[in-house]
N, CA and C of each residue as an Amber inpcrd file, in Angstrom:
protein
   543
  87.2290000  85.2050000 124.4380000  87.4150000  85.8680000 123.3160000
  87.5890000  87.3000000 123.5190000  88.4530000  88.0560000 122.7420000
  88.8710000  89.3290000 123.0860000  87.7330000  90.2780000 122.6930000
  87.6640000  91.4470000 123.1470000  86.4800000  92.3820000 122.9630000
  86.4770000  93.0200000 121.5600000  87.6740000  93.1390000 120.8540000
  87.5220000  93.6270000 119.4120000  86.8280000  92.5130000 118.6520000
  87.0590000  91.2120000 119.0450000  86.6020000  90.0050000 118.1660000
  85.0770000  90.0070000 118.4600000  84.6710000  90.0590000 119.6460000
  83.2410000  89.9530000 120.0140000  82.2970000  91.1570000 119.4790000
  83.0400000  92.2920000 119.3410000  82.2980000  93.3880000 118.6820000
  82.1340000  93.2240000 117.1250000  83.3840000  92.7410000 116.4760000
  83.1680000  92.4600000 115.0540000  82.1940000  91.3240000 114.7710000
  82.1440000  90.2780000 115.6190000  81.1370000  89.2080000 115.4350000
  79.8060000  89.8430000 115.5250000  79.5990000  90.7750000 116.5100000
  78.2170000  91.2650000 116.7310000  77.9470000  92.1180000 115.3900000
  78.8030000  92.9940000 114.9190000  78.6150000  93.7530000 113.8580000
  78.2260000  93.0540000 112.7050000  78.8740000  91.8780000 112.3950000
  78.6180000  91.0220000 111.3240000  77.1930000  90.4820000 111.2920000
  76.9450000  90.1300000 112.5640000  75.4880000  89.5510000 112.7240000
  74.5410000  90.5750000 112.3640000  74.6950000  91.6340000 113.0140000
  73.8240000  92.9160000 112.8850000  73.6230000  93.2310000 111.3280000
  74.7840000  93.4420000 110.7740000  74.7240000  93.7240000 109.3790000
  74.0740000  92.7240000 108.6300000  74.3020000  91.4080000 108.7180000
  73.5910000  90.2920000 107.9460000  72.0460000  90.3570000 108.1940000
  71.7170000  90.4810000 109.5400000  70.2350000  90.6660000 109.8520000
  69.6690000  91.8590000 109.1290000  70.3380000  93.1520000 109.0540000
  69.7030000  94.1020000 108.5590000  69.5210000  94.0310000 107.0140000
  70.5610000  93.2960000 106.3660000  70.3600000  92.8770000 105.0630000
  69.2360000  91.9300000 104.5200000  69.0920000  91.0040000 105.4320000
  68.1280000  90.0670000 105.4230000  66.5880000  90.6890000 105.5230000
  66.5540000  91.5000000 106.5020000  65.1520000  92.1960000 106.6810000
  64.8840000  93.2030000 105.5740000  65.9210000  93.9430000 105.0670000
  65.7120000  94.9430000 104.0330000  65.4640000  94.2010000 102.7260000
  66.1120000  93.2110000 102.5460000  65.7710000  92.4680000 101.3090000
  64.3400000  91.9830000 101.0310000  63.6730000  91.6070000 102.3010000
  62.5260000  91.3640000 102.1850000  61.2660000  92.3450000 102.2330000
  61.7110000  93.5650000 102.5110000  60.7560000  94.7130000 102.6380000
  60.3150000  95.2720000 101.3260000  59.1530000  95.1680000 101.2000000
  58.4320000  95.8990000  99.9940000  57.0200000  96.3710000 100.3480000
  56.8190000  97.6760000  99.9720000  55.6050000  98.3340000 100.1790000
  54.6210000  97.7400000  99.1990000  53.2450000  98.0340000  99.3340000
  52.2860000  97.3670000  98.6760000  52.5460000  97.9270000  97.0630000
  52.8560000  99.1990000  96.9800000  53.1980000  99.7380000  95.6670000
  54.3030000  98.9240000  94.8360000  55.2890000  98.4960000  95.6420000
  56.5300000  97.8990000  95.0130000  56.0060000  96.3340000  94.6860000
  54.9920000  95.8780000  95.4780000  54.6270000  94.5880000  95.0800000
  53.7550000  94.5160000  93.7400000  53.1860000  95.7610000  93.4300000
  52.3620000  95.6600000  92.2910000  53.1360000  96.2050000  91.1270000
  54.2400000  96.9910000  91.2190000  54.9710000  97.3620000  90.1480000
  56.2050000  97.1580000  90.2480000  57.0050000  97.2440000  89.2510000
  58.6400000  96.7850000  89.2680000  59.4260000  98.1930000  89.0090000
  59.7450000  98.7880000  90.1970000  60.3540000 100.1360000  90.1010000
  61.7580000  99.9490000  89.6980000  62.3530000 100.8740000  88.9460000
  63.7720000 100.7120000  88.5310000  64.6920000 100.8070000  89.6930000
  65.3160000  99.6700000  89.9750000  66.1810000  99.6580000  91.1760000
  67.7430000 100.0700000  90.7560000  67.9800000 100.0490000  89.4060000
  69.2180000 100.2500000  88.9630000  69.5600000 101.6150000  89.4250000
  68.8160000 102.6110000  89.4930000  69.2140000 103.9730000  89.9750000
  69.6940000 104.0060000  91.4550000  68.8610000 103.1640000  92.2640000
  69.3910000 103.0670000  93.7000000  70.6530000 102.3750000  93.7300000
  70.7220000 101.1920000  93.0990000  72.1470000 100.7450000  93.1000000
  73.3620000 101.5120000  92.7210000  72.9410000 102.2280000  91.5010000
  74.0920000 103.0900000  90.9900000  74.2980000 104.0250000  91.9630000
  73.3740000 104.6980000  92.7080000  73.4770000 105.8110000  93.6700000
  74.4750000 105.3010000  94.6490000  74.1010000 104.0890000  95.1630000
  74.8520000 103.3470000  96.3530000  76.3210000 103.2310000  95.9640000
  76.5380000 102.6090000  94.7440000  77.8330000 102.4930000  94.2950000
  78.5310000 103.8400000  94.1580000  78.0440000 104.8210000  93.6690000
  78.5760000 106.1600000  93.4430000  79.0510000 106.6050000  94.7840000
  78.0000000 106.5060000  95.8130000  78.2990000 107.0020000  97.2560000
  79.4990000 106.2190000  97.8570000  79.4990000 104.8340000  97.7640000
  80.5270000 104.1130000  98.2290000  82.0160000 104.4400000  97.6910000
  81.9560000 104.7210000  96.1220000  83.1100000 104.9790000  95.4480000
  83.6670000 106.4090000  95.9850000  82.8300000 107.4660000  96.2500000
  83.1180000 108.5470000  96.7100000  83.7660000 108.4210000  98.3440000
  83.3330000 107.6140000  99.0360000  83.9250000 107.3800000 100.3530000
  85.3880000 106.7600000 100.1390000  85.3640000 105.8400000  99.3100000
  86.7620000 105.2040000  99.0860000  87.7870000 106.1700000  98.3730000
  87.1320000 107.0710000  97.7000000  88.1610000 108.1270000  97.0730000
  88.5850000 109.0470000  98.2340000  87.5200000 109.5460000  98.9350000
  87.8980000 110.5730000 100.1540000  88.9290000 109.8380000 101.0810000
  88.6410000 108.6720000 101.5350000  89.4560000 107.8030000 102.4520000
  90.8320000 107.9040000 101.8810000  90.9660000 107.5650000 100.4610000
  92.1940000 107.2630000  99.8500000  93.1660000 108.5590000 100.0590000
  92.4090000 109.7120000  99.7170000  93.1300000 111.0580000  99.8190000
  93.5290000 111.3860000 101.2660000  92.7030000 111.0750000 102.2720000
  93.0200000 111.1940000 103.6830000  94.3540000 110.2950000 103.9620000
  94.2800000 108.9570000 103.4870000  95.3110000 108.1260000 103.9920000
  96.6180000 108.6250000 103.3100000  96.5830000 109.0470000 101.9870000
  97.8320000 109.5490000 101.2370000  98.3870000 110.5990000 101.9110000
  97.5580000 111.5960000 102.3660000  97.9230000 112.8080000 103.1760000
  98.5700000 112.3940000 104.5190000  98.0290000 111.4020000 105.1780000
  98.7890000 110.8960000 106.3930000  99.9930000 110.3720000 106.1460000
 100.1090000 109.5740000 105.1000000 101.4040000 108.8950000 104.7330000
 102.5130000 109.8770000 104.4140000 102.0700000 110.8440000 103.6230000
 102.9750000 112.0540000 103.2700000 103.4930000 112.8350000 104.5700000
 102.5360000 112.9850000 105.4590000 102.7690000 113.8900000 106.6690000
 103.9180000 113.0940000 107.4910000 103.8360000 111.8440000 107.6520000
 104.8830000 111.1070000 108.3130000 105.9460000 110.5320000 107.4760000
 106.0110000 110.8140000 106.2130000 107.0170000 110.4450000 105.3270000
 107.3710000 108.8450000 105.3110000 106.3350000 108.1360000 105.3020000
 106.2380000 106.7640000 105.3660000 106.4780000 106.2040000 103.8560000
 107.2490000 104.9850000 103.7580000 107.3550000 104.5630000 102.5950000
 106.5430000 103.2140000 102.6290000 105.2390000 103.2540000 102.1530000
 104.3660000 102.0910000 102.2300000 104.0030000 101.3550000 100.8670000
 103.7420000 100.1470000 101.0880000 103.2690000  99.2810000  99.8360000
 101.7520000  99.4590000  99.9040000 101.1060000  99.6230000  98.8800000
  99.7480000  99.5450000  98.6200000  99.4230000  98.2970000  97.9340000
  98.2540000  97.5800000  98.4170000  97.8190000  96.4590000  97.8600000
  96.7620000  96.6860000  96.7770000  96.2860000  95.7460000  96.1550000
  95.1010000  96.0480000  95.1900000  93.9270000  96.3520000  95.9450000
  93.8230000  95.7840000  97.2580000  92.5110000  96.2340000  97.7580000
  92.5720000  97.5360000  98.5290000  93.6730000  98.1750000  98.5000000
  93.7100000  99.5700000  99.1500000  94.5840000  99.5370000 100.4650000
  94.7880000  98.2520000 101.1260000  95.6380000  98.2890000 102.3770000
  96.8690000  98.8820000 102.1220000  97.3910000  99.6930000 103.0780000
  98.8090000 100.0620000 102.9090000  99.5720000  99.4510000 104.1940000
 100.7310000  98.9770000 103.8910000 101.5720000  98.3380000 104.9850000
 103.0610000  98.8090000 104.9320000 103.7490000  98.9350000 105.8430000
 105.1790000  99.2110000 105.9200000 105.8860000  98.2040000 107.0860000
 106.6030000  97.1960000 106.7480000 107.2420000  96.4140000 107.7890000
 108.5350000  97.3650000 108.2080000 108.5220000  97.6690000 109.4800000
 109.6880000  98.5610000 109.9900000 110.6720000  97.7470000 110.7150000
 110.4140000  96.4150000 111.0630000 111.4750000  95.6410000 111.7980000
 111.2090000  94.1960000 111.2520000 112.1790000  93.6940000 110.7530000
 112.1280000  92.2770000 110.1110000 112.5230000  91.3300000 111.3090000
 111.7090000  90.2100000 111.2290000 111.9550000  89.0660000 112.0970000
 112.5860000  87.9320000 111.5260000 112.1550000  86.7350000 111.5920000
 112.6490000  85.4860000 111.2830000 111.9270000  85.2870000 109.7890000
 112.9620000  85.4870000 108.8680000 112.3010000  85.2700000 107.4760000
 112.1350000  84.0670000 106.9040000 112.3850000  82.9970000 107.7180000
 112.1540000  81.7030000 107.4710000 110.6560000  81.1850000 108.0740000
 110.0230000  82.1090000 108.7080000 108.8160000  81.8840000 109.4170000
 107.6990000  82.6770000 108.8180000 107.4330000  82.6410000 107.5230000
 106.2730000  83.3200000 106.9700000 104.8930000  82.9810000 107.3770000
 104.1070000  83.9450000 107.6210000 102.7790000  83.8010000 108.0480000
 101.8130000  83.4900000 106.7910000 101.1090000  82.3860000 107.0750000
 100.2910000  81.9380000 105.8260000  98.8380000  81.7240000 106.4240000
  97.8860000  81.4290000 105.4620000  96.4990000  80.9510000 105.9130000
  96.4670000  79.8490000 106.9090000  95.7210000  79.7960000 107.8260000
  95.4810000  78.7350000 108.7380000  96.5510000  78.7010000 109.8710000
  97.7180000  79.5580000 109.8690000  98.7010000  79.8130000 110.9920000
  97.9030000  80.3050000 112.2000000  98.1460000  79.9760000 113.1710000
  97.6970000  80.4150000 114.4470000  98.8610000  81.4220000 115.0020000
  98.4680000  82.8180000 115.1660000  99.5580000  83.7520000 115.4660000
  99.1190000  84.4840000 116.7370000 100.1630000  84.8860000 117.4220000
  99.7770000  85.7780000 118.6750000 100.4360000  87.3280000 118.1870000
  99.5640000  88.2100000 118.5380000 100.0100000  89.5140000 117.9860000
  99.9560000  90.4750000 119.2290000 100.9930000  91.4920000 119.1780000
 100.8540000  92.6150000 120.0520000 100.6200000  93.7740000 119.0170000
  99.7210000  94.5670000 119.5330000  99.0440000  95.5900000 118.6310000
  98.6670000  96.8910000 119.2310000  98.6540000  98.0930000 118.4570000
  98.0150000  99.1390000 118.8860000  97.1680000  99.6030000 117.7250000
  95.8610000  99.9230000 117.9160000  94.9660000 100.2730000 116.8560000
  94.6020000 101.8860000 117.1550000  94.7020000 102.6990000 116.2230000
  94.4870000 104.1610000 116.3480000  93.5610000 104.5520000 115.0280000
  93.1120000 105.7260000 115.1550000  92.5770000 106.3870000 114.1680000
  93.3060000 107.3050000 113.4260000  92.9430000 107.8770000 112.3250000
  93.9270000 108.9340000 111.5620000  94.2010000 110.0610000 112.4190000
  93.2120000 110.3440000 113.3700000  93.5760000 111.5650000 114.1080000
  94.5550000 111.3460000 115.1950000  95.0310000 109.9710000 115.3250000
  96.0100000 109.8100000 116.3570000  95.3830000 109.1350000 117.5400000
  94.1500000 109.0680000 117.7480000  93.4770000 108.7450000 118.9280000
  93.5690000 107.1470000 119.0750000  94.2290000 106.6500000 120.1710000
  94.4570000 105.2160000 120.2450000  93.0880000 104.5800000 120.8500000
  92.5500000 103.5060000 120.1560000  91.4720000 103.0040000 120.5830000
  91.4650000 101.5410000 121.1680000  92.5700000 100.8310000 120.7070000
  92.8850000  99.4490000 121.2580000  94.3450000  99.3480000 121.3540000
  94.7030000  98.3800000 122.2870000  96.0650000  98.0760000 122.5200000
  96.3040000  96.8400000 123.2770000  97.1670000  96.1100000 122.7290000
  97.4680000  94.7420000 123.5710000  98.0810000  95.1060000 124.9870000
  98.6010000  96.2750000 125.2240000  99.0680000  96.8250000 126.5290000
  97.9960000  96.8510000 127.5870000  96.7470000  97.1280000 127.0290000
  95.5610000  97.2070000 127.9690000  94.6340000  96.0350000 127.7810000
  94.3920000  95.5410000 126.5050000  93.4490000  94.6040000 126.2470000
  94.0290000  93.1490000 126.1770000  95.4790000  93.0660000 126.2000000
  96.1330000  91.8630000 126.1850000  96.3710000  91.3730000 124.7320000
  97.4920000  90.5230000 124.7250000  97.7470000  90.0100000 123.2140000
  96.6460000  89.3710000 122.6160000  96.6260000  89.3860000 121.1900000
  95.5920000  88.5960000 120.3810000  96.1180000  87.4110000 119.7360000
  95.3260000  86.3410000 119.8190000  95.6250000  85.1390000 119.1620000
  94.5950000  84.8980000 118.1370000  94.8850000  84.5640000 117.0170000
  94.0360000  84.3130000 115.9960000  94.4820000  83.3390000 114.8420000
  93.5660000  82.8850000 114.3360000  93.8980000  82.0050000 113.0800000
  93.8110000  82.6930000 111.8100000  94.7720000  82.8530000 111.0750000
  94.9200000  83.6160000 109.9290000  93.8630000  83.0820000 108.7920000
  92.9820000  83.9970000 108.3560000  92.2300000  83.5710000 107.3030000
  90.8750000  82.9080000 107.6860000  90.7380000  82.7060000 109.1690000
  89.5450000  82.0710000 109.6980000  89.0730000  82.6390000 110.8580000
  89.6040000  83.8740000 111.2590000  89.0940000  84.4560000 112.5490000
  88.2210000  85.7750000 112.1400000  87.4540000  86.2080000 112.9660000
  86.5890000  87.4480000 112.7850000  87.1400000  88.7700000 112.9280000
  88.4520000  89.0120000 112.5850000  89.1200000  90.3830000 112.7150000
  89.1290000  90.9740000 111.2860000  89.3260000  92.1520000 111.2970000
  89.2050000  93.0060000 110.1160000  89.8810000  92.2340000 109.0110000
  89.4500000  92.3510000 107.9170000  89.9720000  91.7360000 106.5970000
  91.3070000  92.4410000 106.2280000  91.3790000  93.5340000 106.5790000
  92.6390000  94.3840000 106.2340000  93.7990000  93.7830000 106.8670000
  93.5100000  93.4550000 108.4290000  94.5410000  92.9240000 109.2680000
  94.8570000  91.4820000 108.7530000  93.8460000  90.7880000 108.4150000
  94.1180000  89.4710000 107.9470000  94.8940000  89.3740000 106.5900000
  94.7020000  90.2700000 105.6780000  95.4560000  90.4380000 104.4260000
  97.0040000  90.7820000 104.9690000  97.0610000  91.8930000 105.6850000
  98.4320000  92.2500000 106.1320000  99.2210000  91.2470000 106.7720000
  98.6750000  90.4680000 107.4990000  99.4920000  89.4730000 108.3810000
 100.1720000  88.6420000 107.2730000  99.6060000  88.2540000 106.0580000
 100.1660000  87.2660000 105.0760000 101.3130000  87.9510000 104.4690000
 101.7770000  89.2380000 104.7070000 103.0130000  89.6870000 104.0900000
 104.0830000  89.6460000 105.1950000 103.9060000  89.1830000 106.3650000
 104.5480000  89.2220000 107.5980000 105.2810000  87.8740000 107.8910000
 106.2560000  88.0280000 108.8630000 107.0960000  86.8410000 109.2190000
 107.0350000  87.0400000 110.8140000 107.1950000  85.8190000 111.4610000
 107.3640000  85.9010000 113.0530000 108.5010000  87.0010000 113.3340000
 108.0660000  87.7980000 114.2670000 109.1140000  88.8500000 114.7240000
 109.0210000  90.0600000 113.9080000 108.3980000  90.1530000 113.0340000
 108.2240000  91.3140000 112.0560000 107.2380000  92.3260000 112.8660000
 107.5910000  93.6330000 112.5070000 106.7100000  94.5990000 113.1490000
 106.3500000  95.5770000 111.9090000 105.0120000  95.8920000 112.0190000
 104.4320000  96.5550000 110.6970000 103.5310000  97.9080000 111.1440000
 103.3540000  98.5660000 110.1680000 102.3010000  99.5200000 110.3930000
 101.3430000  99.3150000 109.1690000 100.1590000  99.1000000 109.6390000
  99.0880000  99.0020000 108.3790000  97.9900000 100.0910000 108.4790000
  97.7440000 100.5740000 107.2690000  96.5920000 101.4900000 107.3560000
  95.4910000 100.7960000 106.4500000  94.5220000 100.7060000 107.3810000
  93.3030000  99.6900000 106.8190000  92.0540000 100.5950000 106.5440000
  91.7140000 100.9370000 105.1620000  90.5060000 101.6540000 104.8930000
  89.3730000 101.0050000 105.5450000  88.2670000 101.7070000 105.7830000
  86.9870000 101.4070000 106.3310000  86.4750000  99.9720000 105.6220000
  86.5760000 100.1020000 104.3160000  85.8890000  98.9180000 103.7160000
  86.8750000  97.5540000 103.9100000  88.0040000  97.7860000 104.3340000
  88.6180000  96.5100000 104.9560000  88.6340000  96.2950000 106.4970000
  87.9480000  97.2170000 107.1110000  87.9430000  97.0190000 108.4780000
  86.4560000  96.7780000 109.0720000  85.8450000  97.9290000 109.4890000
  84.5710000  97.7360000 110.2410000  83.3560000  98.4080000 109.2060000
  83.6590000  99.0090000 108.1420000  82.8740000  99.7280000 107.2160000
  81.6380000 100.4760000 107.8560000  80.6170000 100.3120000 107.4580000
  79.3290000 101.0430000 107.6680000  78.8690000 100.7680000 109.2660000
  79.1090000  99.7920000 109.6420000  78.6310000  99.3940000 111.2240000
  79.6060000  99.7990000 112.2530000  80.9400000 100.0130000 111.8080000
  81.8410000 100.2050000 113.1330000  81.9690000  98.8560000 113.8690000
  82.4600000  98.9840000 115.0290000  82.4500000  97.6490000 116.0060000
  81.5600000  97.7940000 117.0900000  80.8280000  98.7740000 117.2600000
  79.8540000  98.8130000 118.2490000  80.3880000  99.4760000 119.6110000
  81.5410000  99.8170000 119.5350000  82.3140000 100.3150000 120.6820000
  83.1460000 101.5250000 120.4020000  84.4940000 101.3890000 119.9220000
  85.3060000 102.4870000 119.9740000  85.4780000 102.9420000 118.4070000
  85.2100000 101.8570000 117.5730000  85.3770000 102.1650000 116.1720000
  84.1000000 102.4770000 115.5760000  84.0220000 103.8700000 114.9930000
  82.6530000 104.3890000 114.3230000  82.6210000 103.8800000 112.9190000
  81.4360000 104.0780000 112.1960000  81.3500000 103.7360000 110.9180000
  82.3510000 104.6000000 109.9630000  82.7890000 103.8950000 109.0450000
  83.7630000 104.3850000 107.9810000  85.0840000 104.8890000 108.6510000
  85.5420000 104.3970000 109.9110000  86.6860000 104.8060000 110.3590000
  87.8560000 104.0220000 109.5900000  88.8560000 104.8490000 109.3360000
  90.1820000 104.0830000 108.8480000  91.1170000 103.7500000 110.1500000
  91.5790000 102.6400000 109.9730000  92.5120000 102.1830000 111.0590000
  93.9090000 102.1340000 110.9010000  94.6380000 102.5850000 111.9940000
  96.0080000 102.5920000 111.7310000  96.4180000 101.4260000 112.8160000
  97.1340000 100.4050000 112.2260000  97.3010000  99.0720000 113.2190000
  99.0390000  99.0750000 113.0940000  99.5300000  99.2840000 114.4900000
 100.8210000  98.8970000 114.5250000 100.9380000  97.4310000 115.2380000
 101.4810000  96.6310000 114.4570000 101.2850000  95.1040000 114.7680000
 102.6630000  94.3610000 115.0240000 102.8840000  93.6110000 115.8240000
 104.0110000  92.7310000 115.8700000 103.5540000  91.3440000 115.8730000
 104.0930000  90.2460000 115.1360000 103.7610000  88.9720000 115.1530000
 104.7180000  88.3370000 116.1630000 104.3580000  88.1230000 117.3050000
 105.1820000  87.5480000 118.4590000 105.4400000  86.0810000 118.3730000
 104.4200000  85.3060000 117.9230000 104.6420000  83.9580000 117.7170000
 103.8010000  83.2060000 116.5990000 104.0810000  82.2210000 116.2400000
 103.3590000  81.1590000 115.3000000 103.3070000  79.9220000 116.0630000
 101.8600000  79.5860000 116.3230000 101.9270000  78.2950000 117.0230000
 101.6270000  77.0530000 116.0230000
């Protein structure tokens, strides 16, 4: 299994464990009274909305500086197919695909690449890679090359990947669908 996939799986397990532990934690005061939790939830929602707004602005500035013409999905993923492949071989859920890729941050720092880490093979819709990459692949065909800008809520979010991707990092993925098995 590739290093990014291992770290994503670890991150998911860590996040799930933390959520389970936190959901069961109550102080003796909390057990005896019912504090209004709606304020905490509302504060968390506002905080997350602020992060999404800030990232959205950073992403739009990045796109403007590079003069990209990108499509924005309802989830916030941006993608641009800059080389078209075989339009008869569309990628769909359950397809096993082989990818060449370069993953960078908004500041340009490259953090993963198939040149050094090897090509990635994954089952679309069923593997543990970032949801934004899964979504973006469904707009592609075999031989297509695309740039995807994946906001943190579609990537590794609050946890990062435990290695090179920090919490709330926006990912720039330059990807090529090499093959569909």
